[in-house]
N, C-alpha and C positions, 0 to 999 in steps of 0.2 A: 496610444495615448501618451507614452513615455518612452525616452530613449535611455537605455542602460549606460551609466558612465563609470561607476566604481562601487565596489561592495566589499566590505569586511565585517568582522565580527562586531564592530562598534558603530558603524554608520553605513548608510546607503545614499548615494548620490545619484541623481538623474535629472534629465531635462524634459520639461513639458513640451510636447510636441504641437499642442493646440490650446487655444483659450479654453479654460475649463474651471469648473467650480471645485471647491474642497470636497463638497459631497460626492461629485462624480469621480474625484481622485480616490476616495475611499472606497467607492463602489468598485472601482477598477482592481484595487488590492483586496477585495473582498474582505474588509475589515470594518467593524463597528466603530461608530464615533466614541462609545465608551472605551473600547479597547484601544483605539487610536490615542487616547488621552494618556496612555502609558508611555508615550514617544514624544520626543521633541522634534518638531519639523521647522526648518529655516529656509525660507521665510514662512511664518504662519500667517495665512490670510484666507478669506472666504473665497478669493477668486485669483486664479493664476493666468497670467498672460502667456501666450506662446513664446517659446525659448527660454522661459525662466528655468534656472537651475536651482534645484532643491536638495536639501540634505535632511535625511531622517536619522537621528541618533538613537542608538539601542541601549537602554540601561543594563548593567551588569547584574546577572542573577546569582543566587545562592543555589548550587546544585547538590541535591541530597541523594541518598541511597545508591551510591556508586558501587558497582560490582565488578571487581578487577579480575575478569575472566577472559579468556581469548574469544575474539570476535573476528569473524571474516568480513572485511569491507570490500564490496564489490563496485562500488562508485562513489565519488564525493566530489562536490564543488563548494562554493562559498555559502550556499543556502540549503543544500539538499545532500543527503548521504543514504545509501543503500547498504543493507548488511544482510548475511546469510542467517536464516534461523533454522536450527536443526530441530528434528522432531521432539516433542515433549517439553519444549521450552516456550513460555508464554511470551507474546509480544511485549506486553507492559504488565505492570502491577495489577492484580485483581483484589489487592487488600490482604492476601495471604501468602504471596510468593515474591519475596524481594528480589530474588535472583530471576530476571527476565531480559530479553534481548535489549529492550530500551535502556535499562540500567547499565548493561554492558557497554553499549554504544556511548552512553553519557560518559562513562568512565574513559573510554578511548578518546573522546573529544576532549575531556578535562586534562587527560595527560598530553594532549596536543596543545594545551593552552586556550581552548575554546570556552568562553565565559558564559555560555547558555545551555539550557537543558533542551534536548531534542525531544520531539513528539512525533509518534507514529502517524503516518497519513493514511494508512489502511492496516488491515489486519488479515492474518491467515490462521486457520485453526492450529490449536495447541499440537495436535498430533501430525500435522502437516509440515513440510519443510519448504525452504525457498527464499525468495527475495522479498524484503520488507524495506519500504522507503520511510525515511524520517525527514521532517523539517528541522533544520539546524538552527534557524532562527524564528522565534515565535511570530515575528511581523508577517512572515510569509506563509503561515500555516493555512490561512483562508484560501489562498490562491492555489495551493496544492490540494486541499480539501475539494475545492470546485473541480479540479481536474479529474478526480476520482468520481465525484458525484455525477458529473456531466458525461461519464463514460468515454472520456477523451484519452483514455490510456489503454493500450493493448495489454492483456493479461493472458498468458498461456500456461498451461500446467500439463505435467507428465502424470499419467495415472495408470497404475497396474491393477487390473480388475480380476475378478473371479469369472471363469467362463471364456469360451472362444466366441468373440463377437462375429456374427455372420456377415455383417456389412462393413464396408471400408470407410465411408464418410456419411455422417448423418447430423442434422440439426435437431436438437431437441428443444421444442418450444412448448414448455409446460409451467404454468404459474404455480409459484410456491408461496405456502403460508404457514402459520405456526400450528403444531400439533397440539391440540387442546388436551390430550391425554398423556402428553409428555413434554414438559417444559424445556427440555434440552434438544428436542427434535423438531424438524420441519417436515412437511408433507407436500405432495402434489395436491392442489386445492383449486377448484374453479373460482374460488373468492379470493386466491392468493394475488401476489404480484406477478406482473410478467416477467419471465425468465427465460433466456435463451442461451444455449450452450452449443458450440460447434465441435464435434467430435470426429477425429480421424485416427484410424487404426494404423499403428506403426509396426507392430510385431505380434504374432500369435506363437505361443509356446506351450506345449502340454495343455493344460486346462486354465490358462491365463492369457490375457491381452494386454499389451502396452498401448497406451492411447495418448494423443495429444488433444488437449482440450482448450478452445478459445472461448472465453465468456464475454457476451456482450453486456450483460447485466451483472450485478454483483450482490445477489441475494445471500442471505446466510445459509451455509452448506449448500449451495447451489449445485456444484458438480457432484457432490456425494448423493443428493437426493435425485438428481437427473439420472445418474448411472444406475443407482440401486433400483430406481423406478422402472428402468429399461431391462432390469434382469442381471445386472452386471455390477455388483456392489465392488467398491474399491477394497483390496485386501487390507486387512488389520483396521477397517473402520469400525470403531467401538459403538457406534450407533446404528448405523445402517448395513452393517456387514458382519464379518466374522473375524475375531483375532485368532490368527493361526501361528504367529510367531512374534519374536520381540523387536522386529524392525522398525515398529511404528507404522503409522497409516501411509501407504505407498501413494501419495499425492505430493507433488512438488511444483510450486510456482517458480517456473525455470525462466520465463521470459517476460520482460515488461519493456514497452517503448511509448514514448509520448513526446510532444513538442514542449519544451521547457518553457513555462510561462513567463519567466523573466528574461531569459537569453534568446528566446525564440530559435532555438536549435534542438535538433532530434537527440533525445537521450535514449539509447538502446543498451539494456542490460540483459545478459544471457548467461546462464550457467549450464554446465554439462549434466546428463542424467547422473543422479546420485548412485554410487556403488551399491547401495542397499537394495535398489531395484533389481540387481542382477544376481543377488544370492539365492 
């Protein structure tokens, strides 16, 4: 529908590739009419003819709760940034912990002169480590949210589990629902949501197995529940397994790949296995 022309922290310029209504344009960006009213679009009309060049201006924000601590940036472009989250660090503020990955990334961006607060596009569990994506510009949050919601993003994890898994490759297709007896936990339930995990064994050593897990769906605690229910809980999982040392839960989001919704180019982010898996 659009042709990308130019983007910076203050404005987005693009060309309309076909006759379209303003309503259809907002649907393309996955942004509500109310939310869009926060921005200035030029020209501002209810209908756009083919080859119309448009500019959307982004208002400058006040950025709060900056945490000036080291953060590892894995990927960055004009509207997206990916950072590494170590175990035990929250992705964003839960009302009790101001030090979280989002506030650290915001401080990094602020020091680079970026006038907007980033927002997490997805989450990984507090005890888990790995890649987390953030939208640098609020205007594009909906596009990236849709990318995750429609399962158009490859997400692969390393998991070190207790026990020697006897099979090499397995697809776990078991629905997951809430545990009525434990508000923090999820369970396999026939009334739960469809959940699919593809597991591949990488290495067996002593009484542990290193796996690669690709998830088709993104249910809460999906990998943790699927592996535990199969008899192979993740090492140091505080809910579904046993804590045996202080390395944190040995689950890491190591690979994410998707087609960038704005640039229409493949984004492929991958990190090596964390050293804590080898200790």
